[in-house]
N, C-alpha and C positions, 0 to 999 in steps of 0.2 A: 671231333664233335665239340662245339662250343657250348659253354654252360653259362647260366646267369649268375653264378657265384664267382667269387674271386679266388676260390680254393684251387691252387695248383694240383693238389692231390686229387680232387674230383675230376679235373680235366684229364689228368694222367690215367685215372681209373677208366674213364670213358674211352680213352684211346686204347687202353689195354683190352677192354671189352670188344671194341670194334676189331682190333687185330685178331682176337680169339675167334670171333664170328667169321671173319674173312678166312682164317686158316681152317676152321672147322667145317665151313661150307665149300671150301676149295674155290673161293671166288677168284676169278682169273683176270678180270678186266679192271682198268682204272675206274670206270664209271660204276662197276659193281662194288668196288671198295668204297667209293664216295657215297653210294646209295646206302650202304650199311651205316655209315656215320649219320646220314639224314634220318634213316629209319630209327636209330637209337634216340635221336632228338624227339621224334614223333612219339615214340614209346614212353619217354619220360614225361612229356606233356600230357599224354593220355592218362598216365597213372596219377599225375598231379590233379588233373580235372576229375578223375574218377573218385579220388579222396574227397573232393569238394562237393560233387554232384551226385555220386552214387549211380545206381543202375536203373532206378525206377522210371526215370523219364524216357529211357529207350525201351524198357520192358512194356510200358503202356502202349506204345505205338508200333513196335516191332519194325519189320523191314519196310513197311509203308512210311513210317516215321523217318527211317534212314534215307529213303528216297527223297522225302521232302527236305531234309537237312542238306543232302547233297545238292539238290536243286537250288536251295538258298545260297549255298557256298559258290556254286558255279555262277549264279547271277551276280554275286559280289565280285568274283574274279573278273567277270566280263565288264562290270561297271568300272572297276579300278583301271583295267587295261584301256577302255575307251577314254577315260579321263586322261590317262597318260598320253594317248594318241593326240588329244586335243591340246596337250601341253600343260594340263592342270595336274600338278604333282601333289596337291594337298590331299592327304588322306587323314580323316578325322579319328578313326578308331582302329579298325582291323587292317593290318598291312596285307599286301599280296602274299607274302610268305606265311603269315598267320592263316590265311584262307587255304593255302595249299596244304599246310600241316593238318588243318581240320578235315580237308577232303581225304587225305591219307588215312587219318584216324577213323573217320566215319566209314570209309570203305572197309577197314579192318573190323569195325563193329558189325557191319553187315555180314562179313564173313563169319564172325562168331555167332551171330543170330542164325544164319543159314545152316551152321553146323550144330545148332542147339547147344552152344556152349555159353551163351550170355546168361549171367546171373545177376 
């Protein structure tokens, strides 16, 4: 898992966490191991944003709000991909990877809501 800090210790810790998850869940495939690393990146960003934004914005609109946010992100992804197909590589704000991470996290927020775990 890559990190935004220059701390070798943090990177090593994330690698150790990923290895522990892979072992604990008995992940067998290479793609399974890679998705654990990606999931950890998503989880860290989710937690960072949760500290900034809190839960109220999601709580106010519930699963309908999650569906709207997903639709916005899917539209963003489609727009970026169509720009790339036209040869336009200029992205002003949110990268394709940023949008994918948001989709993953919004999906997990939806799962928390549907399980009555969102607070």
